[in-house]
KOLTOR-724101 format. One line per 8 residues: number of its first residue (from 1); their letters; for each residue x, y, z of C-alpha. Coordinates in nm, 3 decimals. Example, Ala and Ser with C-alpha at 12.3 -4.5 7.8 and 13.67 -1.06 7.14 Angstrom:
BEGIN
1) AS) 1.230 -0.450 0.780; 1.367 -0.106 0.714
END
This chain:
BEGIN
1) XXXXXXXX) 10.395 12.984 13.512; 10.773 12.992 13.471; 10.971 12.678 13.531; 11.193 12.709 13.834; 10.985 12.973 14.013; 10.756 12.868 14.297; 10.440 13.076 14.319; 10.257 13.058 14.648
9) XXXXXXXX) 9.918 13.198 14.740; 9.839 13.269 15.104; 9.496 13.381 15.221; 9.444 13.449 15.595; 9.162 13.238 15.736; 8.979 13.547 15.858; 8.939 13.667 15.497; 8.930 13.345 15.300
17) XXXXXXXX) 8.744 13.035 15.416; 8.701 12.702 15.240; 8.422 12.485 15.374; 8.516 12.133 15.474; 8.219 12.021 15.267; 8.389 12.119 14.938; 8.501 11.802 14.768; 8.864 11.740 14.669
25) XXXXXXXX) 8.804 11.809 14.299; 8.662 12.154 14.372; 8.946 12.220 14.616; 9.195 12.140 14.340; 9.015 12.368 14.093; 9.010 12.648 14.349; 9.379 12.605 14.430; 9.467 12.603 14.059
33) XXXXXXXX) 9.268 12.924 14.006; 9.451 13.097 14.289; 9.790 12.990 14.155; 9.696 13.096 13.802; 9.585 13.437 13.924; 9.911 13.478 14.111; 10.108 13.375 13.804; 9.924 13.620 13.579
41) XXXXXXXX) 9.971 13.903 13.825; 10.345 13.834 13.830; 10.372 13.927 13.463; 10.395 14.300 13.519; 10.355 14.423 13.161; 10.009 14.444 13.011; 9.858 14.611 12.706; 9.690 14.925 12.833
49) XXXXXXXX) 9.569 15.255 12.693; 9.803 15.543 12.756; 9.684 15.838 12.962; 9.957 16.072 12.845; 9.914 16.447 12.804; 10.170 16.715 12.746; 10.266 17.065 12.649; 10.523 17.197 12.403
57) XXXXXXXX) 10.714 17.515 12.481; 10.991 17.713 12.310; 11.014 17.476 12.017; 10.862 17.445 11.672; 10.668 17.146 11.552; 10.301 17.066 11.502; 10.331 16.697 11.585; 10.473 16.491 11.868
65) XXXXXXXX) 10.588 16.139 11.781; 10.564 15.843 12.017; 10.848 15.597 11.972; 10.886 15.243 12.103; 11.222 15.120 12.231; 11.323 14.788 12.074; 11.676 14.646 12.094; 11.845 14.983 12.152
73) XXXXXXXX) 11.652 15.152 11.870; 11.350 15.382 11.889; 11.078 15.322 11.630; 10.783 15.554 11.568; 10.448 15.393 11.652; 10.210 15.691 11.674; 10.185 16.068 11.650; 9.969 16.339 11.805
81) XXXXXXXX) 9.886 16.685 11.674; 9.997 16.982 11.880; 9.697 17.209 11.936; 9.758 17.539 12.117; 10.078 17.394 12.260; 9.907 17.080 12.395; 9.891 16.717 12.287; 9.783 16.379 12.422
89) XXXXXXXX) 9.819 16.010 12.347; 9.564 15.734 12.408; 9.759 15.463 12.228; 9.731 15.098 12.334; 10.082 14.991 12.436; 10.270 14.757 12.668; 10.306 14.912 13.013; 10.522 14.976 13.203
97) XXXXXXXX) 10.791 15.025 12.940; 11.043 15.267 12.796; 10.924 15.489 12.512; 11.038 15.821 12.369; 10.879 16.142 12.247; 11.016 16.366 11.975; 10.919 16.684 11.791; 10.968 16.566 11.434
105) XXXXXXXX) 11.045 16.224 11.290; 11.419 16.282 11.279; 11.448 16.489 11.597; 11.621 16.368 11.910; 11.428 16.099 12.096; 11.348 16.199 12.455; 11.324 15.879 12.663; 11.039 15.842 12.908
113) XXXXXXXX) 10.924 15.544 13.113; 10.547 15.518 13.083; 10.313 15.338 13.322; 9.943 15.270 13.353; 9.886 15.601 13.530; 9.803 15.957 13.430; 10.131 16.105 13.308; 10.209 16.464 13.213
121) XXXXXXXX) 10.511 16.582 13.016; 10.649 16.917 12.916; 10.875 16.930 12.610; 11.094 17.235 12.578; 11.417 17.365 12.434; 11.732 17.485 12.608; 11.980 17.640 12.367; 12.000 17.375 12.092
129) XXXXXXXX) 11.894 17.079 12.305; 11.537 16.950 12.349; 11.429 16.884 12.707; 11.153 16.688 12.875; 10.999 16.701 13.220; 10.783 16.412 13.336; 10.540 16.379 13.625; 10.319 16.090 13.729
137) XXXXXXXX) 10.563 15.808 13.646; 10.737 15.634 13.936; 10.956 15.448 13.688; 11.070 15.774 13.529; 11.171 15.908 13.870; 11.371 15.590 13.930; 11.531 15.631 13.586; 11.622 15.996 13.653
145) XXXXXXXX) 11.783 15.891 13.980; 11.979 15.621 13.796; 12.112 15.869 13.543; 12.218 16.121 13.806; 12.328 15.905 14.099; 12.291 15.529 14.072; 12.555 15.477 13.803; 12.805 15.472 14.087
153) XXXXXXXX) 12.636 15.157 14.214; 12.711 14.804 14.102; 12.449 14.622 13.899; 12.352 14.413 14.200; 12.322 14.716 14.427; 12.104 14.904 14.180; 11.873 14.611 14.104; 11.820 14.541 14.474
161) XXXXXXXX) 11.703 14.899 14.529; 11.382 14.803 14.348; 11.396 14.459 14.184; 11.040 14.490 14.050; 11.104 14.816 13.861; 11.116 14.803 13.482; 11.414 15.038 13.514; 11.614 14.766 13.691
169) XXXXXXXX) 11.567 14.530 13.395; 11.646 14.808 13.147; 11.963 14.916 13.330; 12.088 14.557 13.348; 12.030 14.521 12.974; 12.145 14.862 12.854; 12.414 14.971 13.099; 12.553 14.685 13.304
177) XXXXXXXX) 12.553 14.379 13.078; 12.846 14.506 12.871; 13.091 14.436 13.152; 12.933 14.110 13.275; 13.017 13.754 13.176; 12.735 13.519 13.070; 12.738 13.359 13.416; 12.722 13.702 13.581
185) XXXXXXXX) 12.432 13.807 13.358; 12.238 13.498 13.464; 12.310 13.569 13.829; 12.187 13.926 13.798; 11.872 13.822 13.612; 11.789 13.612 13.918; 11.792 13.930 14.130; 11.502 14.069 13.925
193) XXXXXXXX) 11.142 14.015 14.028; 10.943 13.740 13.850; 10.726 14.023 13.713; 11.017 14.127 13.489; 11.111 13.788 13.350; 10.894 13.831 13.038; 11.020 14.178 12.950; 11.216 14.231 12.628
201) XXXXXXXX) 11.526 14.310 12.834; 11.541 13.979 13.017; 11.449 13.782 12.706; 11.728 13.948 12.506; 11.978 13.894 12.789; 11.891 13.526 12.819; 11.937 13.485 12.445; 12.260 13.683 12.469
209) XXXXXXXX) 12.395 13.447 12.736; 12.352 13.149 12.504; 12.505 13.329 12.205; 12.806 13.456 12.398; 12.874 13.110 12.535; 12.867 12.977 12.179; 13.145 13.217 12.076; 13.359 13.207 12.390
217) XXXXXXXX) 13.736 13.176 12.363; 13.814 12.817 12.265; 13.492 12.773 12.067; 13.472 12.757 11.690; 13.377 13.068 11.492; 13.032 13.084 11.334; 12.976 13.139 10.964; 12.757 13.409 10.810
225) XXXXXXXX) 12.698 13.584 10.478; 12.673 13.960 10.427; 12.709 14.221 10.152; 13.040 14.382 10.064; 13.086 14.742 9.951; 12.973 14.650 9.598; 12.661 14.472 9.720; 12.795 14.121 9.657
233) XXXXXXXX) 12.742 13.832 9.898; 13.051 13.742 10.099; 13.083 13.431 10.316; 13.296 13.476 10.627; 13.432 13.119 10.631; 13.584 13.178 10.286; 13.833 13.408 10.462; 13.951 13.158 10.722
241) XXXXXXXX) 14.235 12.908 10.696; 14.534 13.112 10.580; 14.628 13.297 10.898; 14.478 13.463 11.201; 14.172 13.676 11.124; 14.040 13.964 11.331; 13.661 13.972 11.298; 13.605 14.341 11.365
249) XXXXXXXX) 13.262 14.492 11.446; 13.251 14.869 11.404; 13.057 15.159 11.247; 13.127 15.497 11.092; 12.903 15.665 11.351; 13.095 15.512 11.645; 13.368 15.746 11.781; 13.548 15.473 11.984
257) XXXXXXXX) 13.558 15.259 11.668; 13.713 15.537 11.465; 13.966 15.596 11.742; 14.062 15.227 11.742; 14.085 15.196 11.362; 14.446 15.330 11.335; 14.557 15.059 11.580; 14.389 14.791 11.368
265) XXXXXXXX) 14.547 14.939 11.055; 14.892 14.928 11.222; 14.843 14.563 11.319; 14.727 14.477 10.968; 15.023 14.649 10.802; 15.272 14.483 11.036; 15.147 14.125 11.014; 14.963 14.089 10.684
273) XXXXXXXX) 15.272 13.947 10.512; 15.260 13.665 10.769; 14.898 13.586 10.693; 14.713 13.815 10.934; 14.393 13.970 10.798; 14.093 14.168 10.915; 13.729 14.109 10.828; 13.520 14.416 10.903
281) XXXXXXXX) 13.149 14.407 10.984; 12.987 14.748 10.993; 12.673 14.831 11.192; 12.608 15.134 10.975; 12.273 15.239 10.837; 12.386 15.470 10.557; 12.609 15.330 10.286; 12.766 15.664 10.195
289) XXXXXXXX) 12.885 15.723 10.551; 13.019 15.367 10.570; 13.216 15.398 10.244; 13.355 15.737 10.344; 13.479 15.602 10.678; 13.649 15.308 10.502; 13.833 15.550 10.275; 13.911 15.808 10.544
297) XXXXXXXX) 14.050 15.547 10.786; 14.237 15.347 10.515; 14.066 15.017 10.599; 14.215 14.809 10.319; 14.054 14.475 10.396; 13.724 14.301 10.333; 13.429 14.503 10.462; 13.066 14.388 10.481
305) XXXXXXXX) 12.745 14.536 10.616; 12.374 14.462 10.625; 12.323 14.838 10.672; 12.086 14.736 10.949; 12.232 14.907 11.257; 12.182 14.685 11.567; 11.975 14.440 11.362; 12.293 14.332 11.181
313) XXXXXXXX) 12.277 13.952 11.151; 12.643 13.884 11.225; 12.636 14.106 11.534; 12.337 13.915 11.669; 12.501 13.582 11.585; 12.813 13.672 11.784; 12.626 13.828 12.075; 12.779 14.171 12.013
321) XXXXXXXX) 12.647 14.426 12.265; 12.886 14.712 12.199; 13.127 14.836 11.936; 13.411 14.824 11.870; 13.405 14.450 11.940; 13.627 14.186 11.787; 13.715 13.817 11.777; 14.064 13.691 11.693
329) XXXXXXXX) 14.027 13.362 11.507; 14.294 13.100 11.435; 14.338 12.937 11.092; 14.144 12.632 11.211; 13.847 12.851 11.308; 13.907 12.852 11.684; 13.842 13.178 11.868; 14.166 13.259 12.054
337) XXXXXXXX) 14.079 13.602 12.194; 13.797 13.855 12.197; 13.759 14.228 12.246; 14.133 14.296 12.248; 14.221 14.651 12.151; 14.511 14.893 12.155; 14.832 14.760 12.309; 14.656 14.437 12.405
345) XXXXXXXX) 14.592 14.354 12.038; 14.953 14.425 11.945; 15.088 14.208 12.228; 14.862 13.919 12.133; 14.975 13.929 11.772; 15.339 13.942 11.884; 15.279 13.619 12.073; 15.123 13.454 11.769
353) XXXXXXXX) 15.365 13.572 11.501; 15.741 13.571 11.488; 15.892 13.922 11.470; 15.914 14.056 11.118; 16.258 14.116 10.964; 16.430 14.410 11.128; 16.203 14.415 11.432; 16.429 14.197 11.649
361) XX) 16.640 14.494 11.757; 16.349 14.722 11.832
END
C-alpha cells in the first residue's frame, strides 16, 4: 500500500454481510484482507503469458523478435519462428506494457502496447518502411490516437482522458516530461491512477525529479568519471576552477546536437582565451561514429563517453532527458544556467565575460 494514498473498500449490505457475532479480531482481519485485496488490484501490471499471434506479409525474415522497452531503449527478450507467414508468442511478461516487434535483430522496432488479452498483429512493408497493424489492444488504440491527434493536448488534458491507461504514464514520461519542471512533473504524476504508480515510467520520473532538483540553477555541479577518446579515465571536477565550463551532452546520431555544435564552437573560439571551456559528454554507442563527429564538427575540447547510449552514467546523474542538453558552471562549481543554446548561449557568455579586444565597436 503506497504512503499517501487512501484505499477504501465499500461493499453494499445486500451483497456483503458481516454478522454481529463476529468478534473484533476477526473483523479486523477481514477488513485488512479487503484493504489488501484492493491494494493489490490497484497495481495494474502483472506477469502474464502473452496471447499474441501475427502474420508477416510483403517482407522477408524467418523470425520475429519481441523487444522490451526499458528507459527509451528496446531490448530483445524473445523470438518466434515465422511458419507459412504466421507466428505467435506465449512469453511471460509484464502486462500491460509497451513492447516492440521487429523482423530481424537490427531491423526497425515497431512499438505495440500489449495487454492480457488476445492480440493479433500484421507486419508488412510499404515501400522501404515496415508497418504494423494491431487489433485486440485497447492501449494500442489509445496510443494510435495519441500519435495522430492527442499531441495537440496538454499533458494534463491527455492524462485525464484515461488516467488509468498505461499510455498516459508512457506519454508523460516519453513526450511531455521534457518541457516540465520537477514540480510540474510531480503534479502530473498525481493525475495518474494509483494503478500506474509502480510502472517504470512513474518510477523513472520520480527519480528524475530528485536528480533535476539536485542540479538546478544555483546548486553545485556533481562530479563523475568517464573515458576520453583514448580510453583513459577523466574526472570532470579536474576541469573546473579556471573559468566557466559548459557541460555539454550530445551524440553523433543526434541531428539537433550536430546543428547546435557550430554555435558551441563559435562560443568556445570567442571566449576560450578568457578561460571559457567545454566538456563534452557523448551518448554514443559506436566509438567510430563518435570520433568522426568530433573531427567533422571541429570539437577541440575534452570529450568523454561511456558508449552506453541512454545508460550513460553522467546523463543519469544530471537528470538529462534529451540532447542536446547543457549546464553552464562557474569556476566555484555553481550551476549558473542550463539548456541554453543558440543566441541565448552567446548572450549569457557576453554577460559573464568582458568583450574581447576589438569587439567593443561591433
